[in-house]
N, C-alpha and C positions, 0 to 999 in steps of 0.2 A: 042092214046091220042094226041090232038093237042098241039102246043107249048104254047098257052095261058093258057090252063087248067093246064099244067105242072108247069108253073111259079106260078100260083095261089096255087097249091097244095104244092109246096116247101115253099111258104110264110106262108101258114097255119101251116105246120110242124114246121117251125122256131119259130113262135109265140107260138105254143103249148109247145115247149121245153123251153120257157121262154127267148129266145134270140131275139135280133134284129140284122139286118145286121151291124149297127154301133158298137154294143157291141161285136159282133163276132170278130171284128178286133181290139179290145182294150184289154188291160190287166185288170185283176180284180181290182175293186176299194174297195172291201170288202173281208171278209173271205169266203172261199168256205164252203158250207154246205153239199155237197155230193161229196166226192172225187172220181175222175175217173182217174185211173192210166194211161189210154191211151190218155187222153186229154192233149193237149199242152195249158197250162194256160197263156203262154206269146207269143201270136201271134205277138205282136209289140216288135221288138227287136232293140237294138242299137249295133253299132260297132264303135270302135275308128278308125277314118280315119287319124287323124293328131296327136292326143295326144299319147305320148309314155309311159305314166306312169301307165296306167291301161288297163285291158282287162277283158272280161266277156265271160263265156261259159254257154250257156243255156241248161237246161234239161226240161222235161215236167212240173215239178212243183217246180223246184228250179234253182237258178243261182249260179255259182261259180265265184266270182269276185277277181281279183288279183291286188294289188298295187305293182308295180315292185320295186320302191325305196320309201318307206314310209317316210323317212326323209333323209337329206343329209348324204351320206356315210353309209347308212344302209347296213348291210351285207347280208340281206335276204329279200325277198318279204313278204307281208302279204296276207293271203287268207281269204275271207269272204264268208260264206254260207248264201244265201238269200233264205228263204223257203216261198212259198205261204202259207199264213195263212189258216188253216183248212186242210192242207195236212201234211203227215208224214215227219219228219225230217230224211233224209237218214243217215244211221249209218256207211257208208263207205267213207265219205268225211271228210278229216282232214281240220280244219279251225281254224283261230285265234278268230273268233266270229261268232255266229249264230244269224241271224236277221230274224224275221218274217216280211213279206211284204204283203200288203203295210203298211208302218209305219204310225202310227196315232199320236204319240207324240215324237217330236224330240227336242234335244238341239243342237243349231247351234253356233259354237264357232269361226266363221270367217265371216267378212263382205263379202268375196268373194263368199260365198254360197248363200247369200240372193237374189241377182237378179235372180238366177236360180230357187230357191224355189218360188219366187214371180211369175215368168213367167210360172211355171208349176202348179200354182194354189194351192199350199200347204203351203202358208205362215201362214195360220191359224192353222197349226199343230205344230208350234213352241211353246214349253213350256217355254224355257229359252234361253238366249244368254249369252255370256261371259260378255259383257258390251255394253251399248247403246251409249257410248261416241263417237265412231268413225263411226257409221253407218249414211248413208244419206237417208235411206229408211223411208219415212214419216209414213207408216203403222206400221212399227216396233217401231218407236219412240212413236207413239200414244199408241200402245199396252203396251209398258213399262210404260208409264205414267198412264195408266188405271189399270195396275197390272195384265193383262192377259198374259204378257210375263215377266218372272223374270230374274234377273241378278245373275249369279252364280260365277263370277270371272274366273280366268284362261284365256287362250287365250291371247288377246291383252289388258287385263284389268290392267296388272301390279301387280295383286294379285294372290295368290294361289287359285285354284278352291275349292269351298266349297263342298266337297264330301258329307257331311251329307245332305246338301240341295238338291243335285242331287239325292241322294237315296230317299228322301221324294217325289220327283217329279215323280219317277217311269217312266222314259222315255223308249220308245221302242228303241231309237237310240241316241247316242251322236256322232255328227260329229265334228271332231277337226283336228288340224294339229300339227306336231312336227317339229320344226325348227332345233333342235340339239339333240344329243343322251342323253344329261344330263337333258333334260326337265323333271320336276317332275310331271306335271299334268297328262300326259298319264299313267305312271305307277300307280299313285294314283287311277285313274278311273278303271284301269284294276284290281288292287288288291281288289277293292270293288266289283268286279264281275259285273260291269256295261257294257252294250252293246255299246262298244266304237269302232269307225271306224276312221281310219286316211285318210284324203283327202290330196293328195300331188300335188294339182294343181300348186302350186308355183314353183315346180321343172321342169315343162314342160317349155321349153325355147322359143317356138314359140307362138305368140299371139293367133293364132287359136287353138293351142294345149291346152293352158290354158282355153280358152272359151269352149272347147269340154268337159271339166270336168262336165259341166251341164248334160251330158249323164250319168256320173258316179252317180250323185245325183239322177237322175231319176230312177235308178235301185232299189232304196229303197222305192220308192213310186208308182212303176208300171206306171210311166208317160213317158215311153220311146217314145211313138208316138209324144208327144209334144216336147220332147227334140230333137228328130231327125229333126223335122220340124224347130224348132227354130235355131238349129245350121246350118242347110242348108241355112237358110235366112241370118244369120250373115256371113257365109263363102261366099255366093254369092255376098253380098255387098262388103266384103273385097277384094275378088278376082277381082271384077270389078274395084275397085279403084287402086289396084296394077297394073292391066293391063294398066291403063291410064298413069302410070309413066314409064313403061318398055321402051318405045321408045324415051323418052326424052333424048336429048343430053346434056343439061346443068344441071349437078348434083351439087348442092352447097355442100360445105364442112361443117361438123357439129361436135361438141363435146358436152359432157353432164356432168351434175352433178356439185357439189361444194365440197370443202374440209370439213372434219369434224375432229376436234382435230388434224389438221395438215396433215391428209391423204385424198387424193382425190380418192374417190371410183369410178373409171371410169368403166362403163359397158364393159364387155368383148365383143369380136367381134362376139361371137355366143350367145349372151344374148338376152333376150326378147326385150329390147329397140333397140339393134343393128338391129334385124330383122325388127322392125317397121320402123326404119330410112331408111333401104335399100328399103323396099317396098314403102316408101313414095317418093322415087326418090332422096335420098341424099347420099353423100359419107361420111360415118362415118369414122373419122380419125383413129379409132382403129379397123376397120373392119378386118384387117389382123391377129388379135389376136384370138387364138382358144378357149379362155376361155368362159364358159357359165355364170360364176359369175362375180365378180368385180375384177378389178386390183387395187392394192394399190400403188398409185403414189404420188410424191411430186409436189408442185406447179411448180417448175422449169421444170420438165419433161413434164408436161402438156403444159406449156407456149411455150416450144421449138417447140412442134408439132402443137399447136392450135392457136398460136398468130394471124395468118391471116385467121382463119376459118370464113366462112360466117355467121354461126348461132351457138348459144349456147342455149341448151334446158335443161329442167328438173333441173333448178337451185333451190336454197334454196326456199322452198315454202313460207317462211315468209318475203321475200323481197317485199316491197310495191313499191319500186322504185330503179333505178340504184344508187341513192344516198345512199340507205341503203346498197347496195352491196359494194360501194366504201368505206363507213364508216367501214365496216367489214374488208375489205382488199383492200387498195389503188391500189395494183398491178392489180386488176381486170380491171381497166380502160385501161390497156395496150392491151387488146384483141380487135381486129378489130370488132368483133361482138358487143362488148360493145360500142365502138365508133360509130358504125353504127346503134345503136338502134335495134339490132336483137337478143335480149335476151328474152327467153320465159320460163315461169313457167307452170307446169301442175297442178296448184292449183286453177283454176278458180272455182272449185266446192269443196271448203274446208269448213267443218262445223265449228261451234264455238269452238269445242274441238280439232281441228286439224285433224279430220278424212277426208281423201280425197276420193271423189267419183270416182276418177281415178282408185283406187285400188278396187273399188266395182263394180259400173256399167260398168266401162271401161274394167275390166278384163273379164266380160261376153260379152262385145260388143266391141271388138277391132277395128271393122270397124269405130266406132265413134272416136277413138284415131287416127286411120290412116287418116281419113278425115281431122282432125285438122292439122296433120303434112303435108299433101299434100297442104292444104291451105296456111300454113306457107312457105313452100319451093317453091311451084309452084302456086301462087295465080291465074294465068290465067287458070289453070286446073279446079279449083272449085271457080269461082268468087263469087258465091252466098252463099257459106258456111260460117256460123258464128261459130267462135271457141266455143267449148263446154267445154273441159277440160283445154285447154291452154289459156294463156293470155300473152300479151307482157309486159315486165317489162321496163318501160321507165323512163326518167328523172323526 
């Protein structure tokens, strides 16, 4: 048999079996109708390259997903069993929740999930969110207005989750977060027997690590191929920007934040923002601190170290001008960054309710945040870049 006839025969066999080459390389989009124990239903797989908070182990018809630290200071990981719809649930896997995939109806309780769900083409599967107040996604805003996406409280809404409403919605999956062990929403959803999964993207301290949680979300929708491609693109752009600053000799000094109720919550030296500042070619004045969270400082401590710093970033998002800052605290005018008009807020994309797209689109696309910071610290490196999340606070 010559090679041409062989290729044609293979093609005919593939079509006869109901597959196409494109589908053969993709994970199922619907339930399986004829289960084959020998078939790998997940040819498209993801691995966590940067993110430290989750891992996945693939089997022929199910996935075992582990969230290492589901909330701050959690004493044990959580395990989720994701079973391809139409295949048997294994009886020898211990799990905190069993979810059939691909999920068709999801409740999303954090704005940080929305860019990934949007990019993976499953935004139309959202049945409800916690609140529309803080999202910047126009499709979600419109869907809430039209009533196709409901608001159920909990999450960032400031209200307790409406468990009865959630039960009525009969979701296949509830994606939420738990910021401290005393949070009441997660136990309430669990006690109601609802399919609840904790996403701990906020505990990953590297910008790319946070962005890679898009792969975690893809596991529930069988959209791994899209998630892998999208993260590779984000990482490629981020790494290219970071490489442009590596050899720069002039690294400006920078500090961040503003006090709240008398305490200056300065990002630790191993925090998300500290990594961004380093990658943008700046010397963060608290880079020597090993903390991944915030430091609790007083004004005098910050002023002693940062009085002569070149830049001041991530300031109060509600300052419209430096006059607003000085009216709040006259001592701010003593910082060199204030005097030299080098004060920047990351609130250029703030919605009417105070929701910041920096924590939505930005968390999924840290290359956009990094580009802003490179433009601020080293304008000659990106002379044509227009600030996206950041804006200068001037007189």
